C-alpha positions in Angstrom: 0.8 24.2 -42.8 2.8 21.6 -44.2 6.1 23.6 -42.7 4.1 23.1 -39.4 3.9 19.3 -39.5 7.3 18.6 -41.4 8.2 20.2 -37.8 6.1 17.9 -35.9 7.9 15.5 -38.0 11.3 16.8 -37.1 10.6 16.4 -33.0 9.3 12.9 -32.9 12.4 12.0 -35.3 14.8 13.5 -32.9 12.8 12.1 -29.8 13.1 8.7 -31.1 16.4 8.9 -31.7 17.2 10.4 -28.4 15.3 7.2 -26.2 17.6 5.1 -28.3 20.5 6.4 -27.4 19.2 6.6 -23.9 18.3 3.0 -24.4 21.7 1.9 -25.5 23.3 3.8 -22.5 21.4 2.4 -19.8 22.1 -1.2 -21.6 25.6 -0.3 -21.7 25.5 0.7 -18.5 23.8 -2.5 -17.3 26.2 -5.0 -18.8 29.0 -2.9 -17.5 27.2 -4.1 -14.1 27.1 -8.0 -15.0 30.9 -7.7 -17.1 28.7 -9.2 -20.3 31.6 -8.0 -22.6 29.4 -9.4 -25.7 26.2 -6.5 -24.2 28.6 -3.6 -23.9 29.7 -3.5 -27.6 26.8 -4.1 -28.3 25.6 -1.6 -26.7 28.7 0.8 -28.5 28.1 -0.4 -31.7 24.4 0.2 -31.1 25.1 3.6 -30.2 27.4 4.4 -32.7 25.1 3.6 -35.8 22.5 6.1 -33.6 24.9 8.4 -33.9 25.8 7.7 -37.2 21.5 8.2 -38.2 21.8 11.7 -37.0 24.0 12.9 -39.2 21.8 13.6 -41.9 19.3 15.2 -39.6 21.8 17.7 -38.3 23.5 18.1 -41.3 21.2 17.2 -44.3 21.4 20.1 -47.0 17.3 20.6 -46.3 16.7 19.5 -49.9 14.0 16.9 -48.6 
């Protein structure tokens, strides 16, 4: 039963990260459309940060 809850938690976390990545992409696209350099840089940093936070999600040793 505990494994079922853990799998559900991982799906929810992954879904949340996918939404964060999608919002970063759309924010970046809107910034490109308006020519806002600061917005473009902010969205790129946010996108990279999302991928950095996903590294342990996919490449963990399974202890936690």
